[in-house]
C-alpha positions, 0 to 999 in steps of 0.5 A: 788621929786629931780632928785638925789632921782629919780635917786637913786630909778631907780638904786635901782629898776633895781637892785632889778629886776636883783637881783630877776632874778638872773642876773648881770648888766653892770654898765658901760651901764648905761643911765640916761636921763631927759626929759621935761614934756609936758602939755595936749596940748603939752606945754613944762613946764619950771618950772623944771618938768622932766620925768626920763628914766633910763636903764642899761644892762645885760649880760645874754645870750638870752637863759635866757631872757624868764625866766627872763620876766617870773620871773618879770611878776610873781614877779610884779604882786604879787606887784600890778603892772599892766602888759602892755607888755609881749612876751618871747623870740624866735628869733632876731625878736621876742625878749623878752618884759616885761613892767609894771606899778605901778597904785599907782604912774605911774612909769613904769618898763621894760625888754627887749632884745635889739641889732640885734644879727647881728651887736650888740650882744643881751642884756637884758635891765632893764628900769624905767620911771617916771611920770612927777616930779616936784622938791620940792620947785618949783612953778608949771607953769600953762597951 
């Protein structure tokens, strides 16, 4: 998959998560990271393969974080996602965490509280991680 197509999917999916939980996103906090793919023995692929990590924050107050992760847990489980992490918000030290993986394509999605609350405001972050992707037309390097 081309990087632009993967990024569009990531943006669309984080927007979907925000929509079903009825929260806004702060587009200025959007972060896009393309990372190198590693082989079975930690070899770095040099054939254009990449992993995408994309996240964007929401201004949803901490009192809403538990509601958000509950909705995501319910909605994504219905869609066939495997829930890989879940915790409701209790305080700055035990914040909200939700993570799930689509077993069909190994895409992972997350929502979690970030920020200490002391030096940085606590925000809710929506994130997507892709598995290793090979752009169309690239010749796959063998290890």
